[in-house]
C-alpha positions in Angstrom: 46.2 -1.6 -24.9 43.0 -0.6 -23.1 40.5 -3.4 -22.8 37.0 -2.4 -23.9 34.4 -3.7 -21.5 31.2 -5.0 -23.1 28.2 -2.8 -22.4 25.2 -4.2 -20.6 22.4 -4.7 -23.0 19.0 -4.0 -21.4 16.6 -7.0 -21.6 14.3 -7.0 -24.6 10.7 -6.9 -23.4 8.7 -10.0 -24.3 5.1 -9.9 -25.4 3.0 -13.0 -24.9 0.5 -14.0 -27.5 -3.1 -13.5 -26.5 -4.7 -16.7 -25.4 -7.4 -18.1 -27.8 -10.9 -18.5 -26.4 -10.5 -15.5 -24.0 -12.9 -12.6 -24.1 -12.4 -9.4 -22.2 -15.3 -7.1 -21.4 -15.5 -3.7 -19.7 -17.5 -3.8 -16.5 -20.8 -2.1 -16.8 -23.5 -2.3 -14.1 -23.6 -3.5 -10.5 -23.8 -7.2 -11.3 -20.5 -7.1 -13.3 -18.9 -4.9 -10.6 -19.8 -7.6 -8.0 -18.2 -10.3 -10.3 -15.1 -8.1 -10.5 -14.9 -7.9 -6.7 -15.9 -11.4 -5.8 -13.5 -13.0 -8.3 -10.7 -12.9 -5.7 -12.8 -15.2 -3.3 -12.8 -18.0 -5.9 -9.3 -17.3 -7.3 -7.6 -17.6 -4.0 -9.7 -20.5 -2.6 -7.5 -22.8 -0.6 -4.7 -20.2 -0.1 -4.0 -20.1 3.6 -2.3 -16.7 3.4 -5.1 -14.9 1.4 -7.3 -12.5 3.3 -10.6 -12.0 1.6 -11.6 -8.3 1.2 -14.8 -7.2 2.7 -17.1 -7.2 -0.3 -19.3 -4.3 0.9 -16.2 -2.1 1.6 -14.8 -2.9 -1.9 -18.1 -1.8 -3.5 -17.8 1.5 -1.8 -14.1 1.9 -2.6 -14.6 1.3 -6.3 -17.7 3.5 -6.6 -16.8 7.0 -8.0 -19.8 8.4 -6.2 -18.5 7.4 -2.8 -14.7 7.5 -3.1 -13.3 11.0 -3.3 -10.2 9.6 -5.1 -12.3 9.9 -8.3 -12.7 13.7 -8.0 -9.7 14.0 -10.3 -9.3 10.5 -11.5 -11.2 8.0 -13.7 -11.0 4.3 -14.1 -12.3 1.4 -16.2 -12.6 -2.2 -15.0 -12.3 -5.3 -17.1 -13.2 -9.0 -16.7 -11.7 -11.8 -18.7 -13.8 -14.9 -19.4 -13.0 -18.3 -20.8 -16.0 -20.5 -21.6 -18.2 -18.0 -19.9 -16.3 -18.3 -16.6 -14.4 -15.3 -15.1 -10.7 -16.2 -15.1 -9.1 -12.8 -14.7 -9.6 -9.1 -14.0 -7.7 -5.7 -14.3 -8.4 -2.0 -13.8 -7.1 0.9 -15.8 -6.7 4.2 -13.9 -5.9 7.8 -15.0 -5.1 10.1 -12.0 -4.9 13.8 -13.2 -3.6 15.0 -9.8 -0.8 12.4 -9.9 0.3 13.4 -13.4 0.2 17.2 -12.6 2.4 16.7 -9.5 4.9 14.4 -11.0 5.0 15.9 -14.5 4.1 12.6 -16.1 1.6 11.2 -18.6 1.2 7.9 -16.7 -1.7 5.6 -16.5 -2.0 2.8 -14.0 -3.1 -0.8 -14.1 -4.4 -2.3 -10.8 -6.5 -4.9 -9.2 -4.8 -7.4 -11.4 -5.7 -11.1 -10.9 -5.1 -13.9 -13.4 -4.6 -17.6 -13.8 -1.0 -18.6 -14.5 -1.3 -18.0 -18.2 0.7 -15.3 -19.9 -1.7 -15.3 -22.8 -4.6 -14.6 -20.5 -2.7 -11.8 -18.9 -1.9 -10.5 -22.4 -5.6 -10.2 -23.1 -6.2 -8.3 -19.9 -3.3 -5.9 -20.4 -4.4 -5.3 -24.0 -7.8 -4.1 -22.9 -6.4 -1.9 -20.0 -3.6 -0.3 -22.1 -5.9 0.3 -25.0 -8.2 2.3 -22.6 -5.2 4.2 -21.1 -3.9 5.1 -24.6 -7.3 6.6 -25.5 -7.1 8.6 -22.3 -3.8 10.1 -23.3 -1.3 8.0 -21.2 2.2 7.5 -22.6 3.4 5.0 -20.0 1.6 2.2 -18.1 2.7 1.8 -14.4 1.5 -0.8 -12.0 0.0 -2.5 -10.3 -1.4 0.3 -8.2 -4.8 0.0 -6.5 -6.0 2.9 -7.1 -3.2 5.1 -6.0 0.1 4.7 -4.1 -1.7 5.5 -0.8 -3.3 2.1 -1.1 -1.8 -1.2 -2.3 1.0 -0.9 -4.8 3.3 -3.4 -6.4 3.5 -7.1 -7.2 4.8 -9.1 -4.2 8.1 -10.7 -5.4 9.6 -11.7 -2.0 8.3 -12.9 1.3 5.3 -15.0 0.2 5.8 -17.4 3.1 4.7 -14.6 5.5 1.2 -13.7 6.3 0.2 -10.5 4.5 -0.1 -7.2 6.5 -3.2 -5.0 6.1 -3.2 -2.5 3.3 -0.3 -4.3 1.6 -0.5 -6.4 -1.6 -0.6 -10.2 -1.7 -0.4 -12.3 -4.8 0.8 -15.7 -6.1 4.6 -15.9 -6.9 4.0 -16.1 -10.7 2.4 -12.6 -11.0 5.8 -11.0 -11.7 6.4 -13.5 -14.5 3.0 -12.5 -16.1 4.0 -8.8 -16.1 7.4 -9.5 -17.5 6.1 -11.8 -20.2 3.9 -8.9 -21.4 6.5 -6.2 -21.9 6.7 -4.8 -18.4 10.0 -4.1 -16.8 11.0 -3.2 -13.3 10.5 0.5 -12.4 11.1 0.4 -8.6 11.0 -2.0 -5.6 9.2 -1.2 -2.4 10.4 -2.7 0.9 8.4 -3.8 3.9 10.1 -4.2 7.3 9.4 -6.2 10.5 10.2 -5.3 14.1 10.2 -8.0 16.8 9.5 -7.1 20.4 12.0 -9.8 21.6 14.8 -8.0 19.8 14.3 -4.8 21.8 15.1 -1.2 20.6 18.7 -0.8 19.6 20.8 0.9 22.2 21.9 3.7 19.9 18.3 4.6 19.1 17.3 4.4 22.7 20.0 6.7 23.8 19.3 9.3 21.1 15.5 9.2 21.9 16.3 9.6 25.6 18.6 12.6 24.9 15.9 14.3 22.8 13.3 13.6 25.4 15.5 14.9 28.3 16.1 18.1 26.4 12.6 19.1 27.0 12.3 20.7 23.6 10.2 18.0 22.0 6.9 16.8 23.6 5.1 13.6 22.5 1.4 13.2 22.9 -1.5 11.2 21.5 -3.2 12.2 18.3 -6.5 14.0 18.9 -9.0 12.5 16.4 -12.0 14.2 17.9 -11.4 17.4 15.9 -10.5 16.8 12.2 -9.5 20.5 11.8 -6.6 20.2 14.2 -4.2 17.2 14.3 -5.4 15.6 11.1 -4.9 18.9 9.1 -1.4 19.1 10.6 -0.7 15.5 9.6 -1.8 16.1 6.0 0.3 19.2 5.8 3.4 17.4 7.0 2.7 14.5 4.6 2.5 16.9 1.7 5.9 18.5 2.6 7.5 15.0 2.3 6.3 14.4 -1.3 8.9 14.5 -4.1 8.0 14.8 -7.8 9.0 11.8 -9.9 7.4 8.7 -8.4 5.2 7.6 -5.7 2.7 9.5 -3.5 0.9 12.5 -4.8 -1.0 15.2 -2.8 -4.5 14.2 -1.7 -7.5 16.3 -1.5 -9.0 17.0 1.9 -11.9 14.7 1.2 -9.6 11.8 0.1 -7.4 12.2 3.1 -10.4 12.2 5.5 -11.9 9.1 3.8 -8.7 7.2 4.5 -8.6 8.5 8.1 -12.3 7.5 8.6 -11.5 3.9 7.4 -8.6 3.7 10.0 -10.4 5.6 12.8 -11.8 2.5 14.5 -8.3 0.9 14.7 -6.8 4.1 16.0 -9.5 4.3 18.7 -8.9 0.7 19.6 -5.3 1.5 20.6 -5.0 5.3 20.9 -1.7 4.9 22.8 0.0 4.0 19.5 -0.9 7.2 17.5 1.6 9.9 18.5 2.4 13.5 17.6 5.7 15.3 18.3 5.5 19.0 19.2 8.0 21.9 19.6 6.5 24.9 21.3 3.0 23.9 20.3 4.1 23.3 16.6 3.5 19.7 15.4 6.7 18.6 13.8 6.1 14.8 13.4 3.7 12.0 13.8 3.7 8.2 13.9 0.5 6.2 13.4 0.5 2.5 14.4 -2.6 0.3 14.6 -3.4 -3.4 15.3 -3.0 -5.5 12.2 -6.6 -6.8 11.8 -5.8 -8.9 8.8 -5.9 -12.2 10.7 -9.3 -11.2 12.2 -10.6 -10.1 8.8 -9.7 -13.5 7.3 -12.3 -15.0 9.7 -15.1 -13.0 8.0 -14.5 -14.7 4.6 -15.4 -11.4 2.8 -18.8 -10.8 4.4 -19.7 -9.1 7.7 -23.1 -10.6 8.0 -24.6 -12.8 9.2 -21.6 -14.1 11.2 -18.5 -12.5 9.8 -18.4 -9.5 12.1 -18.8 -11.6 15.2 -16.0 -13.9 14.0 -13.8 -10.8 13.4 -14.4 -9.3 16.8 -13.7 -12.6 18.5 -10.4 -13.1 16.6 -9.4 -9.4 17.1 -9.0 -10.2 20.9 -6.0 -12.3 20.0 -4.1 -9.9 17.7 -0.4 -9.7 18.7 0.9 -7.9 15.6 0.9 -4.2 14.7 1.0 -2.3 11.4 2.9 0.9 11.1 0.9 3.0 8.7 1.9 6.6 8.7 5.1 8.4 9.7 6.2 11.9 9.0 8.7 14.5 10.0 8.2 18.1 9.0 10.8 19.9 6.8 13.4 21.5 8.9 13.1 19.0 11.7 14.6 15.9 10.1 17.9 14.5 11.4 17.2 15.9 14.8 16.3 12.7 16.6 12.5 13.2 16.4 12.2 10.0 14.4 14.1 8.1 17.1 11.9 9.6 19.8 8.7 8.6 18.0 10.0 5.1 17.3 11.1 4.6 20.8 7.8 5.9 22.3 5.8 3.7 19.9 7.9 0.6 20.8 7.5 1.3 24.5 3.7 1.6 24.2 3.5 -1.6 22.1 5.5 -3.6 24.6 3.2 -2.4 27.4 0.2 -3.5 25.5 1.6 -6.9 24.9 2.2 -6.8 21.1 5.0 -9.1 19.8 5.7 -7.8 16.3 4.9 -5.2 13.8 5.3 -4.6 10.1 6.4 -1.3 8.7 6.2 -0.2 5.1 6.6 0.6 2.5 9.9 2.3 1.7 11.3 2.9 -1.8 14.5 0.9 -2.5 16.4 4.1 -3.3 15.2 6.2 -0.4 18.4 5.8 1.6 17.3 8.0 4.5 14.1 6.1 5.2 15.7 2.7 4.8 18.6 3.6 7.1 16.2 5.0 9.7 14.1 1.8 9.7 17.2 -0.4 9.9 18.6 1.7 12.7 15.5 0.8 14.8 16.3 -2.9 14.4 13.7 -3.5 11.6 14.4 -6.3 9.1 13.6 -6.2 5.4 11.1 -9.1 5.0 9.0 -8.4 1.9 9.6 -6.8 -1.5 6.9 -5.4 -3.8 7.8 -4.5 -7.4 6.2 -1.7 -9.5 6.5 -2.2 -13.2 6.4 0.1 -16.3 5.6 -0.3 -19.9 5.7 2.3 -22.7 2.4 2.9 -24.5 
């Protein structure tokens, strides 16, 4: 007699009851926007691992008049108050370019911060999802700030480690707040660490050397002086790597350049770590690695003046960690050892400059090719960031 195995029953989403005494208001005006931005400074007071954002930079980033992300996207920002005091915040985002590319009707929640109170989180999500529903969204995904090219996910593993730049950081209970309000896991994103002391695995080193000795592939530094050359090629390669369904979406020229301009000072600080791979003059790959300035940024306390910038510059002299930001191989050139060559060249340059470690990420949990490539270089999975979904 055949034994019938019981089928797994998916977990039933829970919905917390909205906390009494909490009011949620949509941000309107510069004063409320500043409250939205500065809330993090109070919320994380005393947390040794929290790196305060630079308030002036956040103002610009969230301003539709200054951030080209908003050319085809719109957002609403919400503050939660209890007894007149700000106790939480959230943003709701509709990105038309993302939905066209992925064939979805998704809205995003982002910039989520809350006290450890599922009922307070319920009030925030209620406001954000209500706005997304009116904008035509059928599913809520998040947290995403504002798109996947910036911070994405709730950190659910690796809180004991200092956060890397352009990666999320949050208290361990944030995942519980999402799951207590009807959100379920959509996908995990992995972050990896490479240690100089471990060296480059012999297999990768041999492959890189073989590709290099062939003379077919040339590696050189990225030329950032002319945005119409290397940067255009990088964006084109990036777009060929995109897959509909989840994650990154194509960026406009203006948005791509806004991100490049934010990173340009770091690239210029260590130009040896921004590399391009060429075959007969055709760019077929790139790897952008920069000093991880998060530890220096922490010294500023959120403000560049009057003393924050000076503290950052002093601390920046002692940075020994790197952040691998961008990596791409052009279609038709993958699985030919170009990734190994770029990794080995980056590693060699980093060693020569005295860096001790670097964080790479993120990689989607189900992207087998990317995860295997990172693991092959000796990288270790050290952090996990979870993206959630909830039907609207």
